[in-house]
C-alpha positions in Angstrom: -183.0 42.3 33.1 -181.1 45.4 34.2 -177.8 44.7 35.9 -175.5 46.9 37.9 -171.9 46.3 39.1 -172.9 45.9 42.8 -173.8 43.0 45.2 -176.4 43.5 47.9 -174.2 41.8 50.6 -171.7 44.2 52.2 -172.9 46.9 49.8 -172.9 49.7 52.4 -169.4 48.8 53.7 -167.8 48.4 50.3 -169.5 51.3 48.5 -169.6 54.1 51.1 -165.9 55.0 50.6 -166.6 55.5 46.9 -169.0 58.4 47.7 -167.2 59.7 50.8 -168.7 62.7 52.5 -172.2 61.4 52.6 -173.7 60.4 55.8 -176.2 57.7 54.7 -176.6 54.0 55.3 -176.6 53.0 51.7 -178.5 49.8 52.1 -178.7 48.3 48.6 -182.4 47.6 48.6 -183.2 51.1 49.8 -181.8 52.6 46.5 -182.1 49.7 44.1 -184.7 51.2 41.9 -182.5 54.3 41.3 -179.4 52.1 40.8 -181.2 50.2 38.1 -182.5 53.3 36.4 -179.0 54.7 36.1 -177.8 51.3 35.1 -180.1 51.3 32.1 -178.8 54.7 30.9 -175.0 54.1 31.2 -174.7 51.6 28.3 -176.0 54.3 25.9 -172.6 56.1 26.6 -170.1 53.3 26.7 -171.9 50.7 24.6 -174.0 47.7 25.7 -171.2 45.1 24.9 -168.6 46.9 27.1 -171.1 47.4 30.0 -172.1 43.8 29.9 -168.4 42.7 29.9 -167.7 44.9 33.0 -170.7 43.6 34.8 -169.8 40.0 34.1 -166.2 40.5 35.2 -167.4 42.0 38.5 -170.1 39.4 39.2 -167.7 36.5 38.3 -164.8 38.0 40.4 -162.5 37.8 37.3 -161.9 41.6 37.2 -158.4 41.9 35.6 -157.8 43.9 33.5 -161.2 45.4 34.2 -160.8 46.4 37.9 -160.0 50.1 37.2 -162.8 50.4 34.7 -165.2 48.8 37.1 -164.1 51.1 40.0 -164.7 54.2 37.8 -168.0 52.8 36.6 -169.2 52.1 40.2 -168.3 55.6 41.4 -170.1 57.2 38.4 -173.2 55.1 38.9 -173.3 55.8 42.7 -173.2 59.6 42.4 -175.8 59.5 39.6 -178.0 57.2 41.8 -177.8 59.6 44.8 -178.8 62.5 42.5 -181.8 60.4 41.2 -182.6 59.3 44.7 -182.2 62.6 46.5 -185.9 63.4 46.9 -186.5 60.1 48.8 -183.6 61.0 51.1 -185.1 64.4 51.9 -188.7 63.1 52.4 -190.1 60.3 54.4 -192.9 58.4 52.7 -195.1 56.1 54.9 -198.7 55.3 55.7 -198.8 58.4 57.7 -198.1 60.5 54.6 -195.2 62.5 53.3 -193.0 64.2 55.9 -189.6 65.8 56.1 -187.1 65.3 58.9 -186.7 68.2 61.3 -185.2 67.7 64.8 -183.7 69.9 67.5 -180.3 69.5 65.9 -181.2 69.2 62.2 -183.4 71.1 59.8 -184.1 71.2 56.1 -181.3 72.6 54.0 -181.6 76.0 52.3 -182.1 75.9 48.5 -178.7 77.2 47.7 -177.2 74.3 49.8 -179.3 71.8 48.0 -178.4 73.3 44.6 -174.7 73.1 45.4 -175.0 69.5 46.5 -176.8 68.5 43.3 -174.2 70.3 41.2 -171.5 68.5 43.1 -173.2 65.1 42.7 -173.5 65.6 39.0 -170.0 67.0 38.5 -168.5 64.1 40.4 -170.5 61.6 38.4 -169.4 63.3 35.2 -165.7 63.3 36.5 -165.8 59.5 37.0 -167.5 58.9 33.6 -164.7 61.0 32.0 -162.1 59.0 34.0 -163.7 55.8 32.6 -163.7 57.1 29.0 -160.1 58.3 29.2 -159.0 55.0 30.8 -160.7 53.0 28.0 -159.0 55.2 25.4 -155.6 54.8 27.0 -156.0 51.0 27.1 -157.8 50.7 23.8 -156.2 47.3 23.0 -157.6 45.8 26.2 -161.2 46.9 25.4 -162.1 46.0 21.8 -165.8 46.4 22.6 -165.1 50.1 23.1 -162.8 50.4 20.1 -165.5 49.0 17.8 -168.5 50.6 19.4 -170.7 53.1 17.5 -170.5 55.4 20.5 -166.7 55.8 20.1 -166.9 56.0 16.3 -169.5 58.8 16.5 -167.4 60.6 19.1 -164.3 60.5 17.0 -166.2 61.7 13.9 -167.5 64.9 15.6 -166.2 68.0 13.8 -165.9 70.0 17.1 -163.9 68.6 20.1 -163.7 69.2 23.8 -160.6 71.3 23.2 -162.7 73.6 21.1 -165.3 74.0 23.9 -162.6 74.6 26.5 -160.9 77.2 24.2 -163.9 79.2 23.0 -166.6 78.8 25.6 -164.1 79.7 28.2 -165.0 77.1 30.8 -163.4 73.7 31.6 -166.0 71.6 33.4 -165.7 68.2 35.0 -167.1 65.5 32.7 -166.4 67.4 29.4 -165.9 64.3 27.3 -169.2 62.8 28.8 -171.0 66.1 27.8 -169.6 66.0 24.3 -170.7 62.4 23.8 -174.2 63.1 25.2 -174.5 66.4 23.2 -173.1 64.8 20.0 -176.3 64.9 18.2 -176.6 68.7 18.8 -173.1 69.2 17.6 -173.9 67.4 14.4 -177.1 69.3 14.0 -175.4 72.7 14.4 -172.6 71.7 12.0 -175.3 70.8 9.3 -177.7 73.7 10.0 -175.1 76.5 10.4 -171.9 75.4 8.7 -172.7 73.1 5.8 -175.6 75.4 4.9 -172.8 78.1 4.2 -170.3 75.8 2.7 -171.1 72.2 1.4 -167.5 71.2 2.0 -166.4 73.3 5.1 -163.0 73.5 6.7 -162.9 74.2 10.5 -161.6 77.6 11.3 -161.3 79.4 14.7 -164.3 81.5 13.7 -166.4 78.5 12.9 -165.4 76.5 16.0 -166.2 79.5 18.2 -169.6 80.0 16.7 -170.5 76.3 16.8 -169.5 76.0 20.5 -171.8 78.9 21.6 -174.6 77.7 19.4 -174.4 74.2 20.9 -174.4 75.5 24.4 -177.4 77.6 23.7 -179.4 74.7 22.1 -178.2 72.3 24.8 -179.7 74.6 27.5 -183.0 74.5 25.8 -183.2 70.8 25.0 -181.1 68.6 27.2 -182.2 67.3 30.6 -181.0 69.3 33.5 -178.6 66.5 34.6 -177.1 66.4 31.1 -176.0 70.1 31.2 -172.5 71.2 32.1 -171.9 72.8 35.5 -171.7 76.4 34.2 -175.2 76.2 32.6 -176.7 74.4 35.7 -175.4 77.2 37.9 -176.8 79.9 35.6 -180.2 78.2 35.7 -180.1 77.8 39.5 -179.2 81.5 39.9 -182.1 82.6 37.7 -184.4 80.3 39.7 -183.2 81.8 42.9 -184.1 85.3 41.8 -187.8 84.8 41.3 -188.7 81.2 40.7 -192.4 81.4 41.7 -193.0 83.9 38.8 -191.2 82.0 36.1 -191.7 78.6 34.5 -188.6 76.4 34.1 -188.7 76.7 30.3 -188.6 80.5 30.6 -185.6 80.3 32.9 -183.8 78.0 30.5 -184.7 80.3 27.5 -183.2 83.3 29.3 -179.9 81.4 30.0 -179.9 80.0 26.4 -180.3 83.5 24.9 -177.0 84.6 26.4 -175.2 81.9 24.5 -177.2 82.2 21.2 -176.9 86.0 21.2 -173.1 85.6 21.3 -173.3 82.8 18.7 -175.0 85.2 16.3 -172.3 87.7 16.5 -169.8 84.9 15.9 -171.8 83.6 12.9 -171.5 87.2 11.4 -167.7 86.9 11.7 -167.9 83.6 9.9 -170.0 85.1 7.1 -167.4 87.9 6.8 -164.7 85.3 6.5 -166.6 83.7 3.6 -167.3 87.0 2.0 -163.6 88.0 2.0 -162.7 84.6 0.6 -165.3 85.0 -2.2 -163.9 88.4 -3.1 -160.3 87.1 -3.1 -161.4 84.1 -5.3 -163.2 86.4 -7.7 -160.1 88.6 -8.1 -158.0 85.6 -8.8 -160.4 84.5 -11.5 -160.4 87.9 -13.1 -156.6 88.0 -13.2 -156.4 84.6 -14.8 -158.8 85.3 -17.6 -157.6 86.9 -20.9 -158.8 90.4 -21.7 -161.3 90.2 -24.6 -160.3 92.4 -27.5 -156.6 92.8 -26.6 -154.2 92.3 -29.4 -151.3 90.1 -28.7 -148.4 92.1 -30.5 -145.1 90.4 -31.3 -141.9 91.9 -32.7 -142.2 89.7 -35.8 -145.7 90.8 -36.6 -145.5 92.3 -40.1 -148.7 94.2 -39.8 -147.5 96.0 -36.7 -144.5 97.4 -38.4 -146.2 98.1 -41.7 
């Protein structure tokens, strides 16, 4: 059974401040399906054992030392839920069919307004997931389930870090650590495909880190779900959609945005290859200098044949 850190009674009163700015009733049973859908996904990031511990602490009322972690988890789930549930908020489904609300004082939002709201919902959800992950790391002794989780071990073992992305891709986005965890498999793939194929025992350099970051962003744009993409990519996709969405399929729009990153990555891979080439030439010169010259006579002052 899927569980979430919420109770139906007093749900609207208690949870509305955690998604402030939204004018909606937030009755638990109106959004339960979306809550449970998100609740099934979250353990894939923070581990099932830790998620179950936080749920139990909340439902039992024994929240310390978990209260801050539970608060961050609730905020993240709520924003992900509203993103998942947004279509039902916009449309009214009843026996009379599917309708949209339009009154003398209210009308349907423009697409750019909806895009901005969606981006904000996801960015805020990512922010709270980041806050949760950072809190767990700062209080690692209090959360052995996190310290021993495969998710944290995989994250710590990644050859490219969030600092690399912030440095080389040139954008700092809310929820960066959450993105790195979610895109970890792409980072490992790029490292094997593009780095280890060049050097079986590579050492990370600035040139390698830069190329990997752009390659990962390009592949992520092609293969990750929209809600798993960082804000800069989401905005690029939205901008391309706004230009001529009717004439383009979503995959073509994603491909167009992806090419921008992959083209830049190719130029950086050329820089990596140049690094390896220079190193190979330098190593070759060292080898040549260390080898004796064949046919050269080693002449000494006491060589009787030399002075004869």
